[in-house]
C-alpha positions in Angstrom: -55.9 -44.6 2.7 -57.7 -44.9 5.9 -61.3 -44.0 6.2 -61.9 -41.3 8.8 -65.2 -40.1 10.3 -64.7 -36.6 9.1 -64.9 -37.8 5.5 -68.6 -38.6 6.0 -69.9 -35.0 5.4 -67.7 -34.6 2.4 -68.9 -37.9 0.9 -72.6 -37.1 1.6 -72.2 -33.7 0.0 -70.7 -35.4 -3.1 -73.5 -37.9 -3.2 -76.1 -35.1 -3.2 -74.2 -33.1 -5.8 -73.7 -36.1 -8.1 -77.4 -37.0 -7.8 -78.5 -33.4 -8.4 -76.2 -33.1 -11.5 -77.5 -36.2 -13.0 -81.1 -35.2 -12.4 -80.5 -31.8 -13.8 -78.8 -33.3 -16.9 -81.9 -35.4 -17.5 -84.2 -32.4 -16.9 -82.3 -30.3 -19.4 -82.1 -33.1 -22.0 -85.8 -33.7 -21.9 -86.8 -30.1 -21.4 -88.2 -30.7 -17.9 -90.5 -33.6 -19.1 -88.7 -36.9 -18.6 -90.5 -39.8 -20.2 -91.3 -42.8 -18.0 -88.8 -45.1 -19.7 -86.0 -42.6 -19.1 -87.0 -42.3 -15.4 -86.5 -46.1 -15.2 -83.1 -45.7 -16.8 -82.2 -42.9 -14.3 -83.3 -44.9 -11.3 -81.5 -48.0 -12.6 -78.2 -46.3 -13.1 -78.0 -43.6 -10.4 -76.6 -46.0 -7.7 -73.9 -47.3 -10.0 -72.9 -43.8 -11.0 -72.7 -42.7 -7.4 -70.6 -45.7 -6.4 -68.2 -45.2 -9.3 -67.8 -41.4 -8.7 -67.4 -41.7 -4.9 -65.0 -44.6 -5.3 -63.0 -42.7 -7.8 -62.8 -39.6 -5.6 -61.8 -41.8 -2.6 -59.2 -43.8 -4.4 -57.6 -40.7 -6.0 -57.1 -39.3 -2.5 -59.6 -36.4 -2.9 -60.9 -36.8 0.7 -57.4 -36.8 2.2 -56.4 -33.3 1.0 -56.4 -30.3 3.3 -58.5 -27.9 1.2 -57.0 -24.9 3.1 -53.7 -25.6 1.4 -54.9 -26.5 -2.1 -52.3 -26.2 -4.8 -52.0 -27.0 -8.5 -51.1 -30.6 -7.6 -54.5 -31.1 -5.9 -56.3 -29.4 -8.8 -54.6 -31.8 -11.2 -55.7 -34.7 -9.0 -59.3 -33.4 -9.0 -59.4 -32.9 -12.7 -58.1 -36.5 -13.3 -60.8 -37.9 -11.0 
């Protein structure tokens, strides 16, 4: 897989969505009042989670697909990632 410049917007969008999902999960878990110790956990793990998720998406070929022609094969790849 070769990195292409047009992957950047897709990757940035995924970073924002992964971050938002993690933050929302913490807000729901702690009923919108996240304790200071758990904020530290969130800050300490968010970078690792983003790297793993984006790396998984990239290595599984998610950014190589032409989304105009998505089929069940691509859906299967997405669900495995």
